[in-house]
Phi, psi and omega in degrees: 000314179301318175301312187294315175300323187289321185276324189255329179266337184293328178298321178291328180285332182282349181280004170280191189292156168053058187294325179296320184294318182298314186290322178295317180294317178296320178293327176294321190282318186253006186298314178288346177255003186271143175280181176304315175305305180298324176293323179296316182291329178294317171309313180297324181295321183297323184279350180296322174292328182293317186289332179287329178284327168305314184294319187291321178293323175304314179300321187286326185292316179300318182291321179287330168296327180291321178283326171305318176293325169300315176301315182295324180294325180291327178252108184276135172282126183254143174233195191287349178282340175318316185307325183277336192251348184294330182295350189270345182216172177264128183238138173252113187236143169254111185265123190229165165232130191301338176270356180289117182292324173294328178290321178289325176293323184280342189305303184297323175293326179299320179293325185281323171305309181297322176297315191293315183296325185284320187292328187275354180086016189294146179284347176297118179269141189247127182212173183219139179226133172293097182299330179295314179287325185237064179302324174299309179300316183293332171292314174306324175267012172071030178287120181238357181208168183231138348281155170240125182256127178229147173248121184253108181238105185072226171269006176265140170243115180252127176275139177260123188238005183272186179307145178267060177249153185304313186298304175315303174308310177301317183295320175301316191277339177280328185285322183283322182295337184275181179298150182302308181247123176258141183278141176249091186281352186213161180290332177294313182292321167315299178310320177298312184289321179298332183278333183272334196233134171286327178229131185233115176260134183228130173262137181236124173128187189264195181297121180204170172303317184296328182293314185302313181301323188290321175299310173303314182301307186306313179300326182282311193253015186290342178298337190255322187202170176276159179223135178238169173218151180196163178274160180300324181288352184280328190291157173303152182289334175289352179275122172234119186259142176306321187200166175235140356289159170222161171242120182243142173247136175251118178197165174055034178065023174213186178222158181220138186251139182287134177229111189301329186276332181260333192254350176086214187292148169298318175305311178292319174303312176295318184297331178278323183273359175290000177241153167302157179301321178225128178204166178292129182249138166230188179310307189293321183294316178301319176301323183279332176297322179306338182273354179277332192084007182266151167285148186243119175263117190240136168263112182276116179224169169250099180295331175293329175226069189286138184238160184301321178298310179306314176297323175296312176293322178295318178299315184288329174295322176299313179301315172298324181294325191271314192272335185252028184299322181295329181273332191235347183306315183301328184252343190229148172242130187247144178186183174233156180223135183281110177085171190243001185302308185296324181294309182306309179294331180278333176263349189058043180202198187237122181249120180297153175238123002275157177195172180241134181220151179231125179256145170245101187289346188277326177235013176063025167266152182221156185238130170239149180293139180289339174226160181299145178265112180262329182225166182297326179295315174300318175291328175298313181303315178296316179295314177299323172303315172297317181298317184274349179092000179283341175286151190268121177276146176233157186072222181116187189242022175294178184299308180308314184287334177290316180301310179306314183293320171304301179306314182290322181292321174304308176300316178296328178293309181302312186300307184301320176297316180289324175294316176288323186202094180298321182298312174302327180294308184304317184285323181291316187265327182285321179297308178300325179291326178295318179301307178304321180295318175302311176301316178296317178295324177286333174289314190289324183284329179294320180295317177294322176299320179295316175299321176292326173296319177296317180293325179290323175299316176297322185292313176311310181297320182293325180291316181297322179286324177289328178294317181294326174296311186301319181292322175296319179292328178290315181296328181292316179300321173300321179290319179302316183292328182275346185290328175293317180303319184289321180298325179294312176306315181285333172290326178296316182297321174292324178294320175291329177287335189300315183300319176298321180294326175299320182293317177298319186292000000 
């Protein structure tokens, strides 16, 4: 009975909770009574949980590989055949380089974007292309840096310049992939869009040349904002338009109408009005504001440690943006910035907190008030002085400023590396300096050794010359000493010859 139970019922018994504990308890209780066959069955029972876990792990691995294949299928790898097939769909493409660190950082976000657009039923297809492997294609699409995100819609290619986050990229894709101008059929829809958007452009009226211009501008600037159309009865009753058709922008709790004679081209007007009159500014927002052509008046404050002076400057900037719109809206954008780090790097100087600064992002000039701004009148006077050119401009994009910018960026890079990782900084910058120092030392040492050898050679040659001179002098002296003996022998010979000569005579 024990054997039968060991062989037949233990497997069923072990399917309950805490299988491994039961198996060990069973083995401890019945090991002495088990026969060889029973003991073998018990060992197999002990191994059963591990076998089951192995099967579960194998199943999970297969499921993971399946999900990975689905994810990679959502983001398609594109090659040079993409040029012929892209016109059939709307594509969101990431042009990347395998060695680019920013591209690697974007990669997981890009797969999330593909999965989100696929699950939401969006018509946008997501792909990626190695711009280094297909340089011809990337050049054709105007890729100049990595990563570059483009939405390709028919013959048009829209650059994405926003933050590289999943929500921002998806919002851009859905906005650009849809129609350039969306209709607002009811007041409820108008109210809904007013709650969703801080700035709302609406064309009001029927078919007209102005509507054609509006559609063209929408196709050009849809990368920045939405464009809508509606009939006059959809608008709130408080909205009164001077004429129809009209283009109206709703923002800052009010509305403003486009006037062709005073506002210039519709594209320029939309580009300048696509921001609220006053907003919080960061580095990315400042870059976008540069495309509007406006000067940017900023209250530099510290939001983490607000002071009475910071609140006063912020309130004055807001008041000017609202009450002096007719005077300054065409040329100025107003806002505040938390901290002065970005401003300091931009102007390569030091700006106190709190303070007021006006930036011209087109030529990198900036303006600082000559005296502290205490009242609203002083702030308006300072802005007017910048507008009429009487304020002193600093900075700029001249040759001196460019050289200064290179030196400042190099210094900032070195300092940031040392602040983040001193050991890495010493290795990156100390090693090259050490190698250069050794090379210089070797060059200088080699030159000194060559000079010493030259001196020794010259000295050796001088010694040889002196030795030759001494030898010549010695020989000459020896010759002089031997000369009289030879003469004497000759004279003796002559004297010995004389008697014979006499005999012959």
